NUFI-100103 format. One record per residue (C-alpha): x, y, z; residue number from 1; residue in one letter. Coordinates in nm, 2 decimals. Layout:
N
      X      Y      Z   i aa
      X      Y      Z NUM  A
...
END
This chain:
440
      X      Y      Z   i aa
   5.35 -14.21 -14.14   1  X
   5.48 -14.08 -13.81   2  X
   5.45 -14.23 -13.47   3  X
   5.17 -13.99 -13.38   4  X
   4.94 -14.19 -13.61   5  X
   5.02 -14.52 -13.45   6  X
   4.76 -14.63 -13.19   7  X
   4.84 -14.70 -12.83   8  X
   4.77 -15.07 -12.87   9  X
   5.02 -15.11 -13.15  10  X
   5.28 -14.92 -12.95  11  X
   5.22 -15.13 -12.65  12  X
   5.28 -15.45 -12.86  13  X
   5.60 -15.29 -12.99  14  X
   5.72 -15.22 -12.63  15  X
   5.65 -15.58 -12.52  16  X
   5.88 -15.69 -12.81  17  X
   6.15 -15.44 -12.71  18  X
   6.17 -15.57 -12.35  19  X
   6.23 -15.40 -12.02  20  X
   6.56 -15.23 -12.08  21  X
   6.46 -15.07 -12.41  22  X
   6.12 -14.98 -12.28  23  X
   6.28 -14.78 -12.00  24  X
   6.49 -14.59 -12.26  25  X
   6.19 -14.51 -12.48  26  X
   6.00 -14.36 -12.18  27  X
   6.23 -14.05 -12.21  28  X
   6.12 -13.98 -12.57  29  X
   5.79 -13.80 -12.49  30  X
   5.51 -13.78 -12.24  31  X
   5.31 -14.02 -12.45  32  X
   5.58 -14.28 -12.44  33  X
   5.64 -14.22 -12.07  34  X
   5.28 -14.30 -12.00  35  X
   5.28 -14.60 -12.23  36  X
   5.60 -14.73 -12.08  37  X
   5.46 -14.70 -11.73  38  X
   5.15 -14.91 -11.78  39  X
   5.11 -15.19 -11.53  40  X
   5.00 -15.44 -11.79  41  X
   5.33 -15.40 -11.96  42  X
   5.54 -15.45 -11.65  43  X
   5.32 -15.73 -11.54  44  X
   5.41 -15.90 -11.86  45  X
   5.78 -15.84 -11.81  46  X
   5.76 -15.97 -11.45  47  X
   5.58 -16.28 -11.56  48  X
   5.81 -16.34 -11.85  49  X
   6.14 -16.28 -11.68  50  X
   6.07 -16.38 -11.32  51  X
   5.75 -16.59 -11.34  52  X
   5.58 -16.35 -11.10  53  X
   5.20 -16.31 -11.12  54  X
   5.20 -16.07 -10.82  55  X
   5.43 -15.77 -10.74  56  X
   5.67 -15.93 -10.48  57  X
   6.03 -15.88 -10.39  58  X
   6.28 -16.17 -10.37  59  X
   6.18 -16.22 -10.00  60  X
   5.81 -16.26 -10.10  61  X
   5.71 -15.91  -9.96  62  X
   5.44 -15.73 -10.15  63  X
   5.53 -15.42 -10.36  64  X
   5.31 -15.13 -10.49  65  X
   5.34 -15.21 -10.86  66  X
   5.49 -15.44 -11.12  67  X
   5.71 -15.16 -11.25  68  X
   5.85 -15.11 -10.89  69  X
   5.89 -15.49 -10.86  70  X
   6.10 -15.52 -11.18  71  X
   6.31 -15.22 -11.09  72  X
   6.38 -15.35 -10.74  73  X
   6.47 -15.70 -10.86  74  X
   6.72 -15.55 -11.11  75  X
   6.87 -15.33 -10.85  76  X
   6.89 -15.61 -10.59  77  X
   7.08 -15.84 -10.82  78  X
   7.26 -15.58 -11.04  79  X
   7.60 -15.74 -10.97  80  X
   7.50 -16.08 -11.12  81  X
   7.43 -16.19 -11.48  82  X
   7.05 -16.15 -11.52  83  X
   7.01 -16.48 -11.70  84  X
   7.17 -16.65 -11.39  85  X
   6.94 -16.47 -11.16  86  X
   6.64 -16.60 -11.35  87  X
   6.77 -16.95 -11.36  88  X
   6.84 -16.96 -10.98  89  X
   6.50 -16.82 -10.91  90  X
   6.35 -17.09 -11.13  91  X
   6.54 -17.36 -10.94  92  X
   6.40 -17.24 -10.61  93  X
   6.05 -17.19 -10.75  94  X
   6.05 -17.55 -10.87  95  X
   6.15 -17.68 -10.53  96  X
   5.92 -17.45 -10.34  97  X
   5.62 -17.55 -10.55  98  X
   5.68 -17.92 -10.48  99  X
   5.73 -17.85 -10.10 100  X
   5.42 -17.64 -10.09 101  X
   5.21 -17.92 -10.24 102  X
   5.37 -18.22 -10.08 103  X
   5.58 -18.13  -9.78 104  X
   5.50 -17.78  -9.64 105  X
   5.70 -17.86  -9.33 106  X
   6.02 -17.85  -9.53 107  X
   5.93 -17.52  -9.69 108  X
   5.88 -17.37  -9.34 109  X
   6.25 -17.44  -9.26 110  X
   6.39 -17.24  -9.56 111  X
   6.57 -16.94  -9.44 112  X
   6.52 -16.58  -9.55 113  X
   6.76 -16.49  -9.83 114  X
   7.10 -16.38  -9.71 115  X
   7.23 -16.03  -9.78 116  X
   7.55 -15.96  -9.98 117  X
   7.70 -15.84  -9.66 118  X
   7.64 -16.17  -9.49 119  X
   7.79 -16.36  -9.78 120  X
   8.09 -16.14  -9.78 121  X
   8.14 -16.19  -9.41 122  X
   8.14 -16.57  -9.46 123  X
   8.40 -16.52  -9.74 124  X
   8.61 -16.31  -9.51 125  X
   8.60 -16.55  -9.22 126  X
   8.67 -16.87  -9.43 127  X
   8.90 -16.69  -9.68 128  X
   8.71 -16.82  -9.98 129  X
   8.52 -16.68 -10.28 130  X
   8.18 -16.84 -10.33 131  X
   8.09 -16.94 -10.69 132  X
   7.84 -16.70 -10.83 133  X
   7.55 -16.96 -10.87 134  X
   7.60 -17.06 -10.50 135  X
   7.60 -16.70 -10.39 136  X
   7.27 -16.65 -10.57 137  X
   7.12 -16.97 -10.42 138  X
   7.19 -16.82 -10.08 139  X
   7.05 -16.48 -10.17 140  X
   6.72 -16.65 -10.22 141  X
   6.73 -16.89  -9.92 142  X
   6.99 -16.90  -9.65 143  X
   6.98 -17.28  -9.61 144  X
   6.74 -17.45  -9.37 145  X
   6.67 -17.37  -9.00 146  X
   6.58 -17.70  -8.84 147  X
   6.54 -17.56  -8.48 148  X
   6.37 -17.23  -8.52 149  X
   6.03 -17.10  -8.41 150  X
   5.90 -17.14  -8.77 151  X
   5.86 -17.51  -8.71 152  X
   5.52 -17.62  -8.60 153  X
   5.44 -17.92  -8.38 154  X
   5.37 -18.14  -8.68 155  X
   5.73 -18.10  -8.79 156  X
   5.85 -18.30  -8.49 157  X
   5.73 -18.61  -8.67 158  X
   5.93 -18.53  -8.99 159  X
   6.28 -18.56  -9.12 160  X
   6.30 -18.22  -9.28 161  X
   6.61 -18.23  -9.49 162  X
   6.52 -18.08  -9.83 163  X
   6.74 -18.33 -10.01 164  X
   6.61 -18.63  -9.80 165  X
   6.78 -18.96  -9.75 166  X
   6.74 -19.33  -9.67 167  X
   6.75 -19.57  -9.38 168  X
   6.86 -19.93  -9.34 169  X
   6.92 -20.11  -9.01 170  X
   7.04 -19.83  -8.77 171  X
   7.19 -19.62  -9.05 172  X
   6.96 -19.32  -9.09 173  X
   7.05 -19.03  -9.33 174  X
   6.85 -18.71  -9.40 175  X
   7.04 -18.43  -9.58 176  X
   6.97 -18.07  -9.53 177  X
   7.12 -17.74  -9.67 178  X
   7.32 -17.56  -9.41 179  X
   7.26 -17.19  -9.34 180  X
   7.56 -16.96  -9.37 181  X
   7.63 -16.95  -8.99 182  X
   7.64 -17.33  -8.99 183  X
   7.86 -17.34  -9.30 184  X
   8.11 -17.13  -9.10 185  X
   8.10 -17.35  -8.79 186  X
   8.11 -17.68  -8.97 187  X
   8.38 -17.58  -9.21 188  X
   8.60 -17.45  -8.92 189  X
   8.54 -17.77  -8.73 190  X
   8.58 -18.03  -9.01 191  X
   8.80 -17.89  -9.29 192  X
   9.09 -17.82  -9.06 193  X
   9.11 -18.19  -8.98 194  X
   9.12 -18.30  -9.34 195  X
   9.42 -18.40  -9.54 196  X
   9.37 -18.14  -9.82 197  X
   9.62 -17.96 -10.05 198  X
   9.74 -17.62  -9.94 199  X
   9.51 -17.34 -10.06 200  X
   9.21 -17.57 -10.10 201  X
   8.88 -17.37 -10.08 202  X
   8.64 -17.64  -9.95 203  X
   8.34 -17.54  -9.74 204  X
   8.07 -17.76  -9.59 205  X
   7.73 -17.68  -9.75 206  X
   7.51 -17.98  -9.67 207  X
   7.50 -18.26  -9.41 208  X
   7.28 -18.52  -9.26 209  X
   7.08 -18.40  -8.96 210  X
   7.05 -18.76  -8.84 211  X
   7.38 -18.92  -8.92 212  X
   7.70 -18.73  -8.83 213  X
   7.92 -18.90  -9.09 214  X
   7.77 -18.76  -9.41 215  X
   7.90 -18.42  -9.53 216  X
   7.89 -18.24  -9.86 217  X
   8.18 -18.00  -9.95 218  X
   8.18 -17.73 -10.22 219  X
   8.51 -17.66 -10.38 220  X
   8.49 -17.28 -10.42 221  X
   8.78 -17.28 -10.66 222  X
   8.63 -17.49 -10.94 223  X
   8.26 -17.51 -10.83 224  X
   8.25 -17.89 -10.78 225  X
   8.05 -18.05 -10.50 226  X
   8.20 -18.35 -10.31 227  X
   8.07 -18.60 -10.05 228  X
   8.30 -18.76  -9.80 229  X
   8.36 -19.13  -9.79 230  X
   8.43 -19.36  -9.50 231  X
   8.80 -19.24  -9.53 232  X
   8.71 -18.87  -9.51 233  X
   8.88 -18.79  -9.18 234  X
   9.18 -19.02  -9.23 235  X
   9.29 -18.94  -9.59 236  X
   9.04 -18.67  -9.70 237  X
   8.87 -18.91  -9.95 238  X
   8.58 -18.76 -10.14 239  X
   8.37 -18.83 -10.44 240  X
   8.24 -18.57 -10.69 241  X
   7.86 -18.54 -10.68 242  X
   7.80 -18.38 -11.03 243  X
   7.96 -18.46 -11.37 244  X
   8.26 -18.24 -11.40 245  X
   8.20 -18.17 -11.77 246  X
   7.88 -17.99 -11.69 247  X
   8.05 -17.73 -11.46 248  X
   8.14 -17.40 -11.63 249  X
   8.34 -17.09 -11.50 250  X
   8.20 -16.98 -11.17 251  X
   8.37 -16.65 -11.09 252  X
   8.34 -16.44 -11.40 253  X
   8.06 -16.18 -11.37 254  X
   8.06 -16.12 -11.74 255  X
   7.97 -16.48 -11.85 256  X
   7.61 -16.56 -11.87 257  X
   7.63 -16.94 -11.89 258  X
   7.76 -17.01 -11.54 259  X
   7.67 -17.33 -11.35 260  X
   7.84 -17.47 -11.05 261  X
   7.77 -17.81 -10.90 262  X
   7.54 -17.67 -10.63 263  X
   7.30 -17.52 -10.88 264  X
   7.31 -17.83 -11.10 265  X
   7.26 -18.06 -10.79 266  X
   6.96 -17.87 -10.67 267  X
   6.81 -17.84 -11.02 268  X
   6.85 -18.22 -11.07 269  X
   6.69 -18.28 -10.73 270  X
   6.39 -18.06 -10.82 271  X
   6.36 -18.25 -11.15 272  X
   6.35 -18.59 -10.97 273  X
   6.09 -18.47 -10.72 274  X
   5.86 -18.33 -11.00 275  X
   5.89 -18.64 -11.23 276  X
   5.82 -18.88 -10.94 277  X
   6.16 -19.05 -10.95 278  X
   6.18 -18.98 -10.58 279  X
   5.89 -18.93 -10.34 280  X
   5.77 -18.85 -10.00 281  X
   5.77 -19.14  -9.76 282  X
   5.52 -19.15  -9.47 283  X
   5.62 -19.45  -9.26 284  X
   5.51 -19.50  -8.90 285  X
   5.38 -19.14  -8.89 286  X
   5.73 -19.00  -8.98 287  X
   5.75 -18.81  -9.31 288  X
   6.07 -18.76  -9.52 289  X
   6.19 -18.75  -9.87 290  X
   6.31 -19.09  -9.97 291  X
   6.60 -19.11 -10.22 292  X
   6.52 -19.46 -10.33 293  X
   6.42 -19.44 -10.70 294  X
   6.05 -19.50 -10.77 295  X
   6.05 -19.52 -11.15 296  X
   6.21 -19.74 -11.42 297  X
   6.48 -19.80 -11.52 298  X
   6.63 -19.75 -11.17 299  X
   6.33 -19.92 -11.00 300  X
   6.22 -20.26 -11.12 301  X
   5.86 -20.40 -11.10 302  X
   5.73 -20.76 -11.12 303  X
   5.39 -20.91 -11.05 304  X
   5.34 -21.27 -10.98 305  X
   4.99 -21.41 -10.89 306  X
   4.89 -21.06 -10.78 307  X
   5.20 -21.01 -10.56 308  X
   5.36 -20.68 -10.68 309  X
   5.73 -20.64 -10.59 310  X
   5.91 -20.31 -10.66 311  X
   6.28 -20.28 -10.59 312  X
   6.55 -20.01 -10.62 313  X
   6.89 -19.93 -10.47 314  X
   7.09 -19.62 -10.38 315  X
   7.47 -19.56 -10.35 316  X
   7.58 -19.50  -9.99 317  X
   7.90 -19.28 -10.03 318  X
   7.96 -19.22  -9.66 319  X
   8.02 -19.60  -9.61 320  X
   8.25 -19.64  -9.91 321  X
   8.62 -19.72  -9.92 322  X
   8.72 -19.65 -10.29 323  X
   9.02 -19.88 -10.27 324  X
   8.82 -20.19 -10.18 325  X
   8.45 -20.15 -10.11 326  X
   8.13 -19.99 -10.24 327  X
   7.81 -20.00 -10.05 328  X
   7.45 -19.99 -10.18 329  X
   7.13 -19.98  -9.98 330  X
   6.82 -20.13 -10.14 331  X
   6.45 -20.09 -10.08 332  X
   6.19 -20.36 -10.14 333  X
   5.82 -20.28 -10.16 334  X
   5.56 -20.56 -10.18 335  X
   5.18 -20.54 -10.20 336  X
   4.86 -20.71 -10.31 337  X
   4.59 -20.55 -10.53 338  X
   4.23 -20.52 -10.41 339  X
   4.15 -20.85 -10.59 340  X
   4.40 -21.03 -10.37 341  X
   4.63 -21.32 -10.46 342  X
   4.50 -21.51 -10.76 343  X
   4.65 -21.85 -10.85 344  X
   4.51 -22.05 -11.14 345  X
   4.19 -21.86 -11.11 346  X
   4.15 -21.91 -10.74 347  X
   4.14 -21.60 -10.52 348  X
   4.31 -21.59 -10.18 349  X
   4.25 -21.30  -9.93 350  X
   4.61 -21.30  -9.81 351  X
   4.95 -21.45  -9.86 352  X
   5.26 -21.45  -9.63 353  X
   5.63 -21.44  -9.72 354  X
   5.83 -21.74  -9.61 355  X
   6.16 -21.76  -9.80 356  X
   6.38 -21.53 -10.00 357  X
   6.64 -21.60 -10.28 358  X
   6.89 -21.33 -10.38 359  X
   7.14 -21.33 -10.67 360  X
   7.38 -21.04 -10.63 361  X
   7.63 -20.95 -10.91 362  X
   7.93 -20.73 -10.92 363  X
   7.96 -20.62 -11.28 364  X
   7.84 -20.94 -11.45 365  X
   7.99 -21.19 -11.20 366  X
   7.77 -21.35 -10.93 367  X
   7.92 -21.27 -10.59 368  X
   7.64 -21.39 -10.37 369  X
   7.36 -21.65 -10.41 370  X
   7.15 -21.64 -10.09 371  X
   6.86 -21.87  -9.98 372  X
   6.71 -21.79  -9.64 373  X
   6.40 -21.74  -9.44 374  X
   6.22 -21.41  -9.39 375  X
   6.34 -21.05  -9.46 376  X
   6.51 -20.86  -9.18 377  X
   6.36 -21.11  -8.94 378  X
   6.00 -21.06  -9.06 379  X
   5.74 -21.27  -9.24 380  X
   5.52 -21.00  -9.38 381  X
   5.15 -21.09  -9.43 382  X
   5.01 -20.92  -9.75 383  X
   4.64 -20.82  -9.75 384  X
   4.44 -20.69 -10.05 385  X
   4.46 -20.32 -10.11 386  X
   4.68 -20.24  -9.81 387  X
   4.99 -20.02  -9.81 388  X
   5.31 -20.16  -9.94 389  X
   5.52 -20.35  -9.69 390  X
   5.86 -20.19  -9.72 391  X
   6.20 -20.30  -9.60 392  X
   6.55 -20.18  -9.65 393  X
   6.88 -20.36  -9.64 394  X
   7.23 -20.32  -9.79 395  X
   7.50 -20.51  -9.98 396  X
   7.87 -20.43 -10.03 397  X
   8.03 -20.47 -10.37 398  X
   8.39 -20.47 -10.48 399  X
   8.30 -20.27 -10.79 400  X
   8.09 -19.96 -10.86 401  X
   7.83 -20.15 -11.07 402  X
   7.63 -20.46 -11.02 403  X
   7.27 -20.58 -10.98 404  X
   7.03 -20.77 -10.76 405  X
   6.75 -21.01 -10.86 406  X
   6.57 -21.30 -10.71 407  X
   6.24 -21.42 -10.57 408  X
   6.02 -21.45 -10.25 409  X
   5.84 -21.77 -10.17 410  X
   5.49 -21.69 -10.05 411  X
   5.22 -21.92  -9.90 412  X
   4.86 -21.84  -9.99 413  X
   4.67 -21.77  -9.66 414  X
   4.91 -21.77  -9.37 415  X
   5.21 -21.97  -9.27 416  X
   5.01 -22.11  -8.97 417  X
   4.71 -22.18  -9.20 418  X
   4.82 -22.24  -9.56 419  X
   4.54 -22.23  -9.82 420  X
   4.74 -22.36 -10.11 421  X
   5.08 -22.45 -10.24 422  X
   5.37 -22.21 -10.20 423  X
   5.47 -22.00 -10.51 424  X
   5.77 -21.78 -10.60 425  X
   5.71 -21.41 -10.66 426  X
   5.97 -21.26 -10.89 427  X
   6.20 -20.98 -10.79 428  X
   6.30 -20.83 -11.12 429  X
   6.66 -20.73 -11.16 430  X
   6.75 -20.38 -11.04 431  X
   7.08 -20.20 -11.08 432  X
   7.35 -20.12 -10.83 433  X
   7.55 -19.83 -10.98 434  X
   7.76 -19.53 -10.90 435  X
   7.53 -19.25 -11.02 436  X
   7.62 -18.93 -11.21 437  X
   7.45 -18.73 -10.94 438  X
   7.52 -18.83 -10.57 439  X
   7.28 -18.71 -10.30 440  X
END
C-alpha cells in the first residue's frame, strides 16, 4: 500500500509524531506533503507543545501572521542556543509572569523588553566577561527590571517592586530586583573594583535591593554560581553561594543540552515558591511587596490556643552576617482571632490583648536566650474576631547557622484596661533558624 492511499488525517497524525524538524523536511517530498506540512493546526500544536504558545507571538509578545511563521521565527531568533534550554528558560519566565499577572501586575509592568544579542555582547566586551548561556537567555526574554520608567503607573508608587521581594525589621528594609544590563555594567564597575577578589575573577552584579544599598548578588560568569555579599563584602570580599553547587552544570558549551547556572535555578526556585504559596504578597499599610518570610510548614509554624492563632517563620539575613562569628535571622510573627473570637472553657470573648512574651532561642540545640518581657516591639496588640493578622518582625543573632525559636504570648481576655477573665498563654510553636539551600 503506497502513501497515496493513506488519508490526510492519518498523515497529519504521523507528522505530529515526527515533530517540527522532520515535518519541514517532509514538505519537500511532494505538493501534497507540502500542503499538509503547512497546515496551521499542525504548527499550532508544535507551538503549544514546544513553547506553550496558544497564539502566534514572537518572544517579545508581538503578534505574528501564523503559527508556522511563529515557530520559524523562534527557531531563528534562538538558533545559537540549545533548543531544550530555550524552552526551559521560557517556561521559567512564563511561570513568573503568570503569578505576577494574577497577583502583582505592578511588578510585571517593570520587566524590560528582551535584550538583543548585540546588547549582551556589548556588556561582555565592556566588563570582559562571558555570560553563562542560561543567564544570556534569561536576559534575551527580559532585560531585568525598570523601576523608574514611564511603564510604571501611579499605583506602583505604593509598591516595593522587586521581583524577588524581601523583608523588613526595625529600619532594615530589603527589596531585591533584577538589574537591567545597563545597571549591571554600572554597578559592576562601581562595586567589583573595590572587592578583594582573585585576579581574573569574572563577577558581575545581577541583583540588588532597591531599598537597602548593602545587599548585592554577584554572578560568577566562570562557573555559573550566584553569590550574595555579607557584612564583610567590601572589606574582605566575603560572599555566600546562593544555590547548591552540585546542581550547577557546564554553562558555556553550546553543544550540551542540560545546562543550568545558578541564575536559572534561583529564578525557577523563586517561581516555585510563589506558585505553591511558600512566599506570598504582603499588603501592609497600603504598601505591597513580595514577602520572603515562609508561609507554609515546615518553615512556618502554627499554633492555636483558645482561638488565638500564632504563625511564625524566619529568614536568613546574609547582608548582616559575619561568617567568622555571627549569623543573623529575621523572624515574622502573625497573630489573629477567628470570627468566633477568643474561647476559654466554653466562654466567648470578643477580644483579647497581648501583655507579655516569653522566648526560648537555641543555637543548634543549646539555649542561648530565655527572654521574658512585656509587649512586642513596644506594642500591645488588641486582637478582634475576624480581623487581619497583626504582624511584627524582629531579628536575632546566632553564633551558628542553625537554631530555633519557640515560646508563648500572655493574653488577657478583653483589654488590659478592662480584663474580662484570667490571663492565658498562647503557644508560639517552634520554628527553625537555618542557613537555607537557596538564599534570596
